[in-house]
Each structure stands twice: as C-alpha cells, then as structure tokens.
N, C-alpha and C positions, 0 to 999 in steps of 0.2 A: 385300541381294541384289547379287551381282556381275554387272554388266551388260556388262562388256567381252568375255566369251566369246561373247555373242550378236553383238556387232559384228564380232568376229574371224571368226565363222562366216559372216556376210554377206560379208565381204571375200574369204574363201576361195571362196565361191560366185560370185565375180565380180559381186557386187551393189554398190550404191553405199554407200560408207562414210559419205558426207555424210548420206544419207537415214537410215541406221541411227543415226547420232549424234543426228540431229534427233528421231527417234522415242523414243530413250532419254533425251533432254534432257541430253546432255553435249556439250562442245565437242570438236572434232577434236584440238585441242592436248592436252586431257586424255587422250584415247584414245591418242595417240602417246606421251605421257609414261608412261602405264601400260604400254605395250608394252616400254618400255626399263627397266621395273622401278622407276620413280619415281612416287610418288603425286602426283596433280595438286593444284593449289592448292585446287580445290573439295573434294577428298577430305580434304586437311589441315584445311581450314576445317570440314568436316562432323565430323571427329574431335574437334576442339576444342569445337565447339558441342554435340556429343553429350555430352561430359563435363560441360558446364555444365547441360544438361538433366537429366542423371542426378542431379547435385547438388541442383538445385531440386526434383526429384521426391522425392528422399530427405528433404530438409528439410521437405517438406509431409507426410511420413509416407505417401507414396504416394497422396495425395488429389488432387493437381492433374492435370488433363488438359491437352491441347494449348492451349486458350484461355488458361488462367491461367498456364501456363509461358511462353507467348508474351508475355503482359502483363508478367510478371516480368522477362523479358529486355529488353523495351522500357524498363521503368522503370530498368534498369541501363545503358541507352544502346546496346543492341545493335539494329541494323537488320536484321531477319530476318522472313520471312513466316511466317504461321501454318501454311501447308501444309508448309513445310520442317520446322518443329518437329514437326508430326504425322508426317511421313515418318521423321524420325530417331527419334521415340518408337517407331514400329512396328518399325523395324530393331533397336532396343535391347530390344524386348519390354516396353515400358512403356505403361501406360494409367492414366487417372484412375479414381476410384471413382464409380460411378453409384448413385443412390438406388433403392430398391425402389418399386414402385407403391404409391400411397396406398390405405389401406383404412380403413373406418369403425371408430372405436374408442369413441366416446361416444354415449350414448343420451339423447335429449331427454325432458324430463318433460312429458307431455301435459297435466298439470293446471296447469302454470306459465303465467304471462302474461309472455312474454319482451319485452325492449325491441325497438324498431324497428331495422331494418337501415339505418344512417346512411351506409354506404359504398357499398353496391350494386356491389361489385367494383371500385370506383374507388380504387385504392391509391396513386394519384399524389398527392404532397404537395409544395407549394411549397418550394423549397430553403431558404427562410428560415424555414420552419415546423417545424424539428426540434422534437420534444417536444410536438406538437399532436395527433397521432394514434398510438395504440398498437394492437397486436393481440396475441393470445396463445392458447394451447391447452395440452392435456395430452397427454403420450405415455407409453408403457409401456416399461420396460426389464427384460428377463428376467435374473434372477440365480439362482444355485443356492440362494440363501436365500429366494427368492420375488420377486414383482414389486416393482420400484422405480418410482415415478411422478414425472415431472418436469413442472412447470408453468412456463411462460415468459411474459414480457412483452417485446415487441420494438417499437422505434420504426419506424414505417412509412417515414419519410423516410430515415433513416441505416441502417436494417436492423440496428441495434445491439441486442443483448440487454441490456435495461435493468433487468431484474429476473427472478428465478427462484427456485424452491423445489423441494425433493425430499422425499418421504416414502414410507412403506410402506403408505399408505392413499389412498383417493380421496375423502375427505371434503372439504367446501367449504373447510376450513381450509387445504388445500394451495394452492388458487388465491388465497385471501385473503392468504396469506403472500407469494406472488409479487407480487401487486399492491401490497401494503404496502411491500415491499422496493423496488419501482420508484418509488413515490411518495416514499419516504424518500430514495432516492439521487438522484432527478432534480428534486424539488421543482417540479412543473409548475404552470403557471398554471391557475386554476379553469376547468373545461370541457374538459380534455383528453379525447378520445374513446378508449375502450378497446373494441376489436372482438373478438368470439369466435364460436364456434359455439353451438348451442343445447343443449349438454350441461346436465344437470340441475344441476351445480354452478354454472354461469354464470347460470342463471335462478333461482337460489334467493333467498329473502328475505334470508338472511344476507349474500350477496354484494352484493345491491342496497343494503343498508344501509351496507355498507363503502364502496361507491362513492359514496354520498351523503355520507358523513362525509369522504371524501377529495376531494370535489368533482370526481369523475370521471363522465363521461357514458358509459353503457353502450350498446353496439350489438351485435346478433347477426345472423348470416347465416340463410339459409333451411335448413329441415330437410333433411339428407342431401346438401347441396351443398358439397362440400369446397372448390370454387373460390371460394366466398364468403369463405373465410379462407385464401387461397392462400399468403400470405406466411408465416404461422405454420406451415403444412404444409410449405412449402419448407425452412424451417429444420430441422424435424424430419427431413425426408428427407436433408438434408446431414449432420446429426448421426448418423443411423443408418448411412448409406452410407459415411461417412468415418471413423467411430469405433466406434460401438456394435456394429455387425454384423461387425466384423473379428475378434472373438474372443469366447470365453465369459467370463462374469463370475462367479467363484466366490462373491464376497461383495458385499453392497451397498456396503460402504465403498470397494471398488475401483471399482465403477461410478460412485459419487459423485465420486471424485477424477478419473476420466476425463472426466466431464461438465464439472466445473469447469475442468479444463485445456483442454477443447475450446472452451468458451465464451470463455475468455481468448484462445485462438488465433483463434477466429472473429471476435471484436471487434477484435483488435489486429494480426492478421497476414493472415488470409484475404482475398484480393482478390475484390471483388464486381462482376460485370459491370453490374449495375443502377446502381452508383455510378461507372461509368467506370473500373473496376478500381482503385478505392481501397478501403482497409479502412474499416469503420464508424468507427473511432477517427480515422483521417485525415480522413474526411469531416466529422466534428464538431470537428476541430482538437484532439483529445485526445492528449497524449503518453503514452508508456508508463508514466511514474511516476504521472501522474494516474490512468491506467486501473487500476493495481494498487490505489490507494487508493479508487477509486470502484467497485470490483467489487461487484456485488450480493451481499447476504448470502444464505446458504443455510439453509433451515429444517431 
C-alpha cells in the first residue's frame, strides 16, 4: 500500500506532517525523498528484503509462513523483525499453508485390551534422550486409483520421521512394517516407548507380539482424544496442508513419491519451532549424506 498520498493529503489540509508520518510509521526524510521521486532507504531495503522473502517462500514450495521465513532470514544473518516479514509477505500476496482441522479416522477395537497410556500428553523428552520415545499413526491419501495409507514412526525429541510404510490396505502389516523399519534404521536400546492411538491395528495381538520381539514398549492414548497423540497428528497436518492437499493424485505411485520427497524435506530442510528452528537432522547432528543413506525403507 502506498502511504505517501495520505501524508500528502494531510499536508494539503494544513495538518501536521510529523503526526501523519508517525501514524504511518515512516520518517519525515523518507516522505520528503519520495516527494522528489527518490525511493527512501527504507523502501530500497524493503524491496531487497521482499525479493529474499519471495525466494525463500518459493524454495519451500509455498509452505513457509512468516515465522519460518523469519527464522530462515535470521539463520542467514539478517536482522529483521517478524512483523516486517509478515508485512512484506502481505504486500507480495504470500502466505504459508495451513493444515486442515483434525478429524477422527481410526476406530478402536472394543474387544481388545490395549496397553496403558505411558505419556499422558507429556511429549517433553530430555534433549539427551533422542531415540527413547516414539509416536506414530496412520493417515489416508486419496488417489484416483483408490486410497493409499501411510503409517509413520516419529521420534518425540527430534520430531524426525524415523520409519514409515505405505500400502493400499489397512491391515496390521502396514504399521508393523513402519515399526520394523524404524527399529532397523535406529537400533534403539531395549525399552523404547512407542505411543499411538487406540486403533484396532495398534491394539492387535500381532502388533503386540512384534513390539515384544523388538523390545519396544507400547503406549496408547484414550479413546477419541486426538490430543493424546498430538505430535503424530501434527505431522500429518503438515504433510496434508503443505503437500498432499495441494493437488490431485492420479496414481498411487505419484502419491508415494511425493510422500517420500516430503519426508526427506521434513527431516532435512523444514525448520521446526519446537526445536528452536532447527531441522530434525540438524538437531540430531545428521548431515545430508547420512540422511540419504539412513532414509527409512518404504513397504
């Protein structure tokens, strides 16, 4: 928005130019420079900063909003306020992608005897205890060829996706593959806790036996309480809002590739506010070469 015509109108009405500049948050020198056809230092700086913001927004495939763009600029050595970033984004017509509201997708098995809730919404983990508490869930991806199902395993401390699997079915084999991939890739100490909801797959005897064999301790939240597994739900909200919901998926192969690419980006590039705007890989001290070799297998 061009604010200088407003100040000019105030001046012609014999009102205070000083007060008008204060209201519009510009200096008098900037106003007088503009009157003589010269852009102010602030305008020049805004133009240069806006170009950087557009580049960062484009590199994130339109996913980043003002907080992550602000963090990215700070990581590059720019001293700029978040409000200024937000203002320039609005001027440029840019915005981040926001997730849809959570909705219940899994049905508990009333005949099953589920494990206890060992977390009770306490997702805080000591920084030195990466690989001690995991969580996971299943989400649905709509394609023209039918539903594709994704099961994940995330580390609660680093927020890194440490295992996942995809299939065109919802059998327990799907989540078993995701957990097996996580155990194979991370080799955790015996007793690592895996937390999930009370979906029938997670409370099945097959899954309980797999957990026992892998020396994993199972934990489940309460029925119908999405916040009991908020970290897993948050990842799916990011995946859907920043990737899956942005287009249609004619084939399951295309959707699979998009999920694999997104998880690699999520682990290695996406800045996480919970981690002080580090990526999960940075938090764990994993470089890009290691990350590619350590990427969880896909069923």
